[in-house]
N, C-alpha and C positions, 0 to 999 in steps of 0.2 A: 723585933719579933713580928712575924707576919700575922695578920688577923683579918677577919671579914669586916666589912664596913659598908653601911648604907648611907650614901651621900644624898642629901636633899630629897630623901624619900625614894631613891632609886639606887640599884646596884650599879656603881660606876667604878672605873679604875681609880683607885686612890692615887694620891700624888706619887709620881714615879720616883721621887727622890727623898722626900722629907720624912715619911713615916715608916716606909718599908711595908705598908699594907698592900694587899693584893686580893682581888675577889675570886680566888680559886683555892683549891685544896692545898694544904701545907705541903711543901716539897720534901723529898727524901734525897739522901746522898746517892750519887752514882759512882761506879768504879772509876770513871774518868775524872773524878774530882769536881764535877759540875753539879747541876741540880736537875731534877726531873719532877714534873707535876703529875699528880694522879690524873688519869683520864676522866673526862667529864660524863661519859655515858656510853651506851651500847652501840651507837650508830656512827659509822665513819663519815667524815666530811665528804660532801658531794656538791655538785653544781646543779642548778635548776636549768630549765630550758632557756632562761634568759641570759645565761652565761656559758662560757666554754673555756677550754684549754687550761683547766686547773692544774697547777704544778707547784712543786715545792722549791723554794729558792735557797734556803739555808737549812743546815742540819747539824748544828753545834749543840753540845751538852748544856749550854746555858740558855736562859730565856732571851729571845731576840724580839724586840718590841718597837712599835712606833716607826715603821719604815717611811722614808720620804726620799723621792728620787730627785736628782739634780735636773735642772732645766734641759741640759744636753743629753739626758738619758744615760749617762755613763756611770754614775755612782749612786748607789742606794745607801743612804745613811740609816742606821738603826741604833737602838739602845740595847746593849748586851749586858744582861743583868745576872750575876751569880750571887752566891751567899756572901762573898767577901768583897766584891767590887762591882762597880757599874760604870761602863765606859761607852763612848760613841765609836761605832765601827762602820767602815765603808766596805761594800762588796760590789762585785759585778752583778747587775740586776738580772742578767740572763742565766747565770750559773751559780751565783753565790761564792765564786772564787775571787782571787786577788784581794783577800781579806786584809784590811788595813785598820789599825787602831789609831784613832784620831786624838783621843784625850788620855791623860795620864791616869793610871790606876790609883794614884795617891789621892785623888779626889773622886767624888761621885758626880757623874755627869749624865745627862740624858735629854730626851724630848727635843731633838734637833729640828731645825727647819732651815732650808737653803735660802740665801738671798737670790733674787732673780738672776744676778750676774753669774752665779755659780762660783764666785771667787772666795766666798766665805759663807758661814752659816751662824745662826744663833742657837743657843741651847741654855739649859739650866745647870748650874754647877756650884759646888761649895769650895772651889779651888782658892777663892779669896776670903774664905770665912763663912759668913752666912750664905745660904743658898740664894743665888742671884741669877738674873737673866744676863747672859754674857754673849759677846760676839767674838768669833775667831777672826783674827786679822788676816788670815789667808786660809786656803783650803788644804794646806799641808798638815801632816800629822804633827801633833804637839805644838801647834802654832800658838803664838802669844794671843792673849785675850784681853778684851776691854769690857768693863761693866756697862750694860745698857740701863738696867734698873736694879738698884741695890735691894737685896732681900730685907734689909732693915726698914726700908720704906714700903715694901710690898711683900709682907710675910706669906710664906707658902706659895710663892710664885711658881708657875708651871705652865706647860703646854703652849709655847709661843707659836704664833702664826704671823709670818712676814707678809706685808701688803705686796701686791704684784709690781708696784713701782719701786719697791725696796726702800721706802722712806719711813714706814711705820711698822710697828709690831704690836699685835694684840696678845693677851695672855690671861690666864686665870690667876687669882690671888685670894688669900684669906682662908681661914680654917673651914673644915667641913660644916655645913649648915648655914654659912654666910659667905659663900664663895662669890666673887665678883669678876666681871670681865673688865680688864683695864687695857689701855693702849698708850704707847709712847713713840716718839721719834726714835730712829735707830741711834741717834746721838744721845738719847736719854731725856731730851726735853719734851715739853708739851704732854706731860703725864696727865691722863684723863681716865676717870672712872665712867664706864659706859652703862653697865646694867648688871643685875644679878645673873649668874650663870657660870658655866664651865666649858672647857675644851673649845675655844673659839677657832674659827676658820674664815679667813678672808675670801671673798668671792673673786673670780678671775678678773673682774673689772675694778676691783677695789672698793666698790660702793657699798657692799653689804658684808655683814659678818654672820655666819651661821654658828649656833652654839647650843648647848644643852641646858635646860632648866627644869626643875621639878614643878609639876602642876597636877593637882588632883590625885596625889599619891603615886604618880609615875613620873619618869623623866621623859621629856619630849624635846624635839628640835624646833628652834625658833630662829628668826631672822631679825636683825636690826640694821639701821643705817650705820655705816662704819664711822662717819664723821662725829656724830653726837649721841648715838645710841637710841635715836628716835625711830618711829615707824615700826614698832614691835609687831611681828607677825608669827603666829604659831603655825608650823608646817605639819607636824605629825600629831596624832591624837589616839585615844583608845586606852585599853587596859594594860598594854605592854609597855615596857621601858624602851626608849630609843635614845641613843647617845653617840658621841664622837663623830660629828658630821665632817664630810669632805666633799668638795665640789667637783663636778665634771668639768673638763677643760673649757667647754662652751658656756658654763654657768647656768645651764638649764636644769640640771639634775643635782640632787643631794644624795650622797652615799653615806650610809650610817650603819651602826650595829643595833640589833634589837633582840629581845628574848621572846618575841611573839612566837607562838606555836610550840613552845617547849613541852607542853603537856601531851603531845602525841608520841613522845618517846618514853617508854616504861622506865621509871626510876630517875628520870631527869628532873631538874628543877629550874626555876627562873634564875637562880644564881649561877647555874653551870651551863646553860644552853643559850648561846647568842649566835646569830647569823647575820649576814650582810644583806642589806636592802637598798633599793633606790626609790626616790620619790621626786616628782617635779616640785619646783619651788612654790607652786600654787596649792600644794597638798594633794594633788591628784596623781594617779598612775603608780601607786605603790607596787613595787616589783621585788620579789625575793631572788637573791643571787646564789646563796649557799644554803645547804641544808645538812642537818646532822646534830646530834646531841654533843656539841663541842663548843668551846669558846672561839669565836672568830670575830675579831674586833680591830679597832684602830685602823680603818681602811684609808688608803691614800691613792688617788687616781693620778698615775704618773703621766709625764709628758710623752711617754712612748705608747700610751693607750692601754697599758696594763693597770689593773687594780691590785695593789699590794696590800697585804694585811697580815696580822699575827694570828696564829691558831695553835691550839694544843692538841691537834689531831694525832700527832705522832708521839705524844707524851709531854715533853716540855714545849714551851712556846717557840715556834719557828716562824719565819716569814714565808708566805706562799703568795701566789698571784693567780689571777684569772682575767679573762676579757669579757666585757659586756657584749652580748650577742645582738642587742637591739640597735636602733638607729644611732 
């Protein structure tokens, strides 16, 4: 059953796999047999002056979430979630065509991240029993998988992020209220607990990890050293929630979702109105990219220069993209 959930004092995406919770209105059935979310407010999604070329990539009747582009820019992986199943799908990032299902509908799978080589990817799945962090042994549909971190050792594991050299993977684990950032080798060795937080993302040079943590009643973006979790730095602050960070390719900017400014839309709420923002890693230069009383979240800055994200502007969640108009 879907339900609302406040994680660590902030409205965040609940685990994509384990609980079925989701921070938007309960869905209703559609004639096509999929699902459709109630719209979040009266204003259509738009871009600010800092971004351009907003366009829709996918338009399927199921929710399509957590997009991540391969290093060669040819395949966009996403989590396709309906009422009865959850699978990983690949599409052409330019058109949403050439739709390929990569995982079996017999298991629930999601939150993929590519290895730098593009020859395989990691994701979370219950194909082997407990939800675990696994690795596809090739980039072919229905490829064999190997377990990287067993869910018995890391309960509620989710949201993996592979290091740029392809040797380590960071992830969140633990129940709501005590979620931790962990890391391990792709072989499963050198399991390390780094710090309290959620939704980790390796920097392009592999030296830091950006993540979300609750502080002062809101969720904010932080940085730590990837090796040992030291050198904690808070990047965002204020009364608004900020979450789900992603790095610019040059490592100078952090892309994230925030509910700041929700109150300018009549009838909107902090729970229903999230837009995309950029900020420098020193906490300066906050820049808004999207606007509207909609959920726009889980951004990913692709190798092709496009920023991919999920939004419910058209009803259910689809993948859209835009380009940053700045330097």
